[in-house]
C-alpha positions, 0 to 999 in steps of 0.5 A: 500500500502506498504511503499516506493512503487510508485503509478500510479500518483507518478512515477519516471521521470528517470528509471534505468541506462541512455543509454550508461552508463556502470556498475561498473564491465564493467568500471573496466574490460575496464580499466584493459583490456590490463593487463587482456588480457596479463595475460590471453594469457600468462596463456592460452599459458602455457601448464603447467598451471592447468587452461590454458583452463579456461584462454583460455575461458577468452581470447575469452571473452575479445577479441572475434573473429571478425565476417566476413562479405561478401563483396558487389559485384553487378551483373547486372542481367536480371533475367536469373539465368543461366547468373547470375551463369556465372557472379558469376563464372567469378567474382570468376575466376577473383579474384573479389570474393572469392570461399566461397562468390561465393558458397554462391551466387550460392546457392542463385541462385539455391534456387531462381530457385527452388522456381520459379520451385515450383511456376510454378508446382503449377500453372500448377497443379492448372490449370489442377485441375481446367480444370477437375473440381477437385479443 
């Protein structure tokens, strides 16, 4: 066995960096973040700067855009997709949800109806095949 290696019986108790610990580079960047952001934005917004695009990329890394999340909206569904679609459309018309959220919800309704139709067709096809002794 090579000198300095651990055996199966002789393992270190703690391996690697502890949870939550930040490496040195990240710690320095976090400390300098306000100054870095200011410098990056100034250079990115300067069309005469030869590396403006590079600075713009740095801006995106330092201050990533926030990810949008859909708002929570509850519909009291009775299992009728047509009624659900009406409720979603009404909520959009009343301004309770935005048009893009309504579009996503309506697409989910459409997809669930499509799945139900496919299941119904499969059951009907299997029944017909069984009646004719094919399946």
